[in-house]
VMD Tcl script that draws the C-alpha trace (Angstrom):
set ca {
  {20.97 -9.15 29.38}
  {19.95 -6.18 31.54}
  {16.18 -5.91 31.93}
  {14.98 -2.56 30.61}
  {11.69 -1.42 32.07}
  {9.94 1.59 30.56}
  {6.55 3.14 31.10}
  {3.96 1.51 28.79}
  {3.70 4.60 26.59}
  {7.49 4.82 26.21}
  {7.75 1.57 24.26}
  {7.53 1.49 20.52}
  {5.54 -1.10 18.59}
  {6.56 -3.85 16.23}
  {4.61 -5.91 13.73}
  {4.50 -9.67 13.97}
  {3.37 -11.12 10.66}
  {1.75 -14.57 10.64}
  {1.21 -16.10 7.20}
  {-0.56 -19.35 6.38}
  {-0.64 -20.71 2.83}
  {-2.83 -23.40 1.28}
  {-0.58 -25.04 -1.26}
  {-3.36 -27.24 -2.61}
  {-4.46 -26.05 -6.08}
  {-7.92 -27.58 -5.76}
  {-9.00 -28.10 -2.15}
  {-10.10 -25.67 0.53}
  {-8.40 -26.40 3.83}
  {-9.49 -25.66 7.38}
  {-6.63 -25.01 9.76}
  {-6.01 -23.89 13.34}
  {-3.40 -21.21 13.98}
  {-1.52 -20.86 17.27}
  {1.72 -18.93 17.78}
  {3.46 -18.61 21.11}
  {4.93 -15.13 21.50}
  {8.43 -14.41 22.87}
  {8.83 -14.65 26.63}
  {9.06 -10.85 27.10}
  {5.46 -10.38 25.93}
  {2.64 -10.28 28.45}
  {-1.10 -10.19 27.73}
  {-1.30 -6.39 27.78}
  {1.62 -6.12 25.34}
  {-0.56 -7.34 22.47}
  {-1.70 -3.95 21.17}
  {-3.63 -5.28 18.17}
  {-4.16 -9.04 17.68}
  {-4.89 -8.53 13.99}
  {-8.00 -10.67 13.96}
  {-6.63 -13.39 16.25}
  {-7.43 -14.16 19.88}
  {-5.00 -13.81 22.77}
  {-4.48 -16.30 25.62}
  {-2.09 -16.74 28.53}
  {-0.92 -20.19 29.60}
  {-1.79 -20.66 33.28}
  {1.26 -22.81 33.93}
  {4.11 -21.13 32.08}
  {2.66 -17.63 31.81}
  {3.50 -17.52 28.11}
  {1.20 -15.57 25.80}
  {-0.13 -16.92 22.51}
  {-2.27 -15.68 19.65}
  {-4.59 -18.17 18.03}
  {-7.65 -18.83 15.90}
  {-9.39 -22.07 15.10}
  {-11.18 -23.30 11.97}
  {-9.77 -20.88 9.46}
  {-10.80 -21.74 5.93}
  {-8.23 -21.10 3.23}
  {-9.17 -21.49 -0.40}
  {-7.07 -23.34 -2.99}
  {-3.72 -21.64 -3.50}
  {-4.64 -18.80 -1.16}
  {-2.57 -17.18 1.56}
  {-3.97 -15.70 4.76}
  {-1.96 -13.10 6.67}
  {-2.48 -11.76 10.18}
  {-0.58 -8.64 11.30}
  {-0.24 -8.66 15.07}
  {1.02 -5.44 16.67}
  {3.03 -5.92 19.85}
  {4.65 -3.60 22.33}
  {8.33 -3.65 21.33}
  {10.21 -5.09 24.31}
  {13.48 -5.54 22.41}
  {14.36 -2.36 20.55}
  {14.79 -0.43 23.82}
  {18.54 0.14 23.85}
  {18.65 3.70 22.49}
  {18.35 5.42 25.92}
  {21.13 3.19 27.28}
  {23.39 4.04 24.36}
  {22.80 7.76 24.86}
  {23.60 7.47 28.57}
  {26.77 5.47 27.93}
  {27.86 7.94 25.27}
  {27.37 10.83 27.70}
  {29.29 9.12 30.51}
  {32.22 8.20 28.27}
  {32.38 11.70 26.75}
  {32.34 13.46 30.13}
  {34.97 11.19 31.68}
  {37.23 11.45 28.63}
  {36.99 15.25 28.73}
  {38.03 15.30 32.40}
  {40.95 12.94 31.77}
  {42.23 15.09 28.91}
  {41.87 18.24 30.99}
  {44.00 16.81 33.80}
  {46.58 15.31 31.44}
  {48.35 11.99 31.59}
  {46.47 8.71 31.87}
  {47.07 8.05 28.17}
  {46.24 4.34 28.37}
  {42.96 5.07 30.14}
  {42.13 7.80 27.62}
  {42.69 5.28 24.84}
  {40.40 2.78 26.58}
  {37.68 5.42 26.81}
  {38.09 6.26 23.13}
  {37.66 2.57 22.34}
  {34.47 2.50 24.44}
  {33.17 5.58 22.62}
  {33.81 3.86 19.30}
  {31.95 0.74 20.49}
  {28.94 2.82 21.53}
  {28.95 4.67 18.22}
  {29.08 1.36 16.36}
  {26.07 0.07 18.31}
  {24.13 3.26 17.55}
  {24.76 2.82 13.82}
  {23.37 -0.72 13.72}
  {20.02 -1.38 12.09}
  {17.92 -4.36 13.07}
  {15.23 -6.22 11.11}
  {12.01 -4.33 10.42}
  {9.51 -6.97 11.61}
  {9.39 -9.22 14.63}
  {11.06 -12.56 14.03}
  {13.63 -14.79 15.68}
  {16.32 -12.70 14.00}
  {14.74 -9.48 15.34}
  {14.70 -10.73 18.93}
  {18.22 -12.19 18.68}
  {19.60 -8.95 17.21}
  {18.45 -6.73 20.07}
  {19.34 -9.28 22.74}
  {22.89 -9.44 21.39}
  {23.01 -5.64 21.24}
  {21.96 -5.43 24.88}
  {24.67 -7.94 25.82}
  {27.30 -5.79 24.09}
  {26.03 -2.72 25.95}
  {26.32 -4.67 29.21}
  {29.96 -5.39 28.38}
  {30.63 -1.73 27.53}
  {29.04 -0.58 30.77}
  {31.06 -3.08 32.81}
  {34.30 -1.79 31.30}
  {33.24 1.82 31.89}
  {32.35 1.08 35.52}
  {35.82 -0.38 36.07}
  {37.46 2.79 34.74}
  {35.25 5.01 36.90}
  {35.98 2.88 39.97}
  {39.74 2.99 39.42}
  {39.76 6.73 38.76}
  {38.31 8.19 41.92}
  {39.25 11.65 43.24}
  {41.83 11.36 46.02}
  {40.66 14.75 47.32}
  {38.07 17.29 46.25}
  {40.46 19.27 44.05}
  {42.14 17.85 40.96}
  {44.09 14.84 42.21}
  {43.15 11.49 40.80}
  {44.26 8.02 41.73}
  {43.15 4.86 43.43}
  {40.67 5.45 46.20}
  {41.87 4.33 49.67}
  {39.43 4.31 52.56}
  {40.59 6.40 55.52}
  {41.18 4.39 58.75}
  {38.63 4.70 61.54}
  {39.41 6.40 64.88}
  {39.60 3.00 66.58}
  {42.10 1.77 64.02}
  {44.14 4.96 64.35}
  {44.47 4.61 68.14}
  {45.28 0.92 67.76}
  {48.17 1.83 65.45}
  {49.39 4.43 67.97}
  {49.28 1.90 70.83}
  {51.16 -0.67 68.74}
  {53.89 1.87 67.97}
  {54.16 2.92 71.64}
  {54.24 -0.70 72.74}
  {56.98 -1.47 70.23}
  {59.07 1.49 71.43}
  {58.55 0.44 75.06}
  {59.61 -3.12 74.29}
  {62.75 -1.91 72.53}
  {63.62 0.31 75.51}
  {63.14 -2.60 77.92}
  {65.34 -4.89 75.82}
  {68.04 -2.19 75.68}
  {67.93 -1.78 79.47}
  {68.14 -5.53 80.11}
  {71.10 -5.82 77.77}
  {72.86 -2.88 79.40}
  {72.18 -4.20 82.90}
  {73.51 -7.64 81.94}
  {76.72 -6.19 80.64}
  {77.16 -4.09 83.77}
  {76.93 -7.11 86.06}
  {79.26 -9.19 83.92}
  {82.13 -6.68 84.11}
  {84.77 -7.38 86.99}
  {84.87 -4.87 89.90}
  {88.26 -3.05 90.41}
  {89.56 -2.34 94.07}
  {91.90 0.58 95.24}
  {93.57 -0.61 98.63}
  {97.35 -1.12 99.64}
  {98.84 -3.93 101.72}
  {101.83 -4.08 104.20}
  {104.03 -6.95 105.32}
  {104.90 -7.34 108.94}
}
mol new
graphics top color blue
foreach p $ca { graphics top sphere $p radius 0.5 }
foreach p [lrange $ca 0 end-1] q [lrange $ca 1 end] { graphics top cylinder $p $q radius 0.2 }
display resetview
């Protein structure tokens, strides 16, 4: 899951309801309450402890709300409403950004023409983003609440990964309208090395041709042009 960090005042809030019930019909019970909060919550993220106390574990760093010696009458229920900074329902800005990126890239692809398979992939990504935007999570903090937004963030990670692959593959070949796979231009050193290799190859071929020609010339018999007389 991608960690989303916002300014403190940019987070929303969520209610964490803690309920304790005395099921005895006749006896008053004294109980201690302690609830460890999800790992994303730090001490300052407890906006309103709802009548409980807040503590941080020195070893693990986890934050808990607690209260000791709470008396609950027969058949009574005690409820504490703890207000926390919402560290989970933070995916809306990401969804808006992904929607904007997909829309802009799809518009450019359609303007250029072609790339039908890529256009279809972008339309699928747009549909996935729209589906995520339409989802509604639980109203109060619970295991289901946390799991819902963690899964949503994971799906957004997957969408963004697919979108990044499309953007990487479709890079402008030049600064006009050509698109294709980006190829890094060779350096000056590499360019001269290629030139030297080509010149060396041509020189070697010329030398081999000369040696072959010279060998043939020596192997051919010499023809004379004199006349003889008998005495």
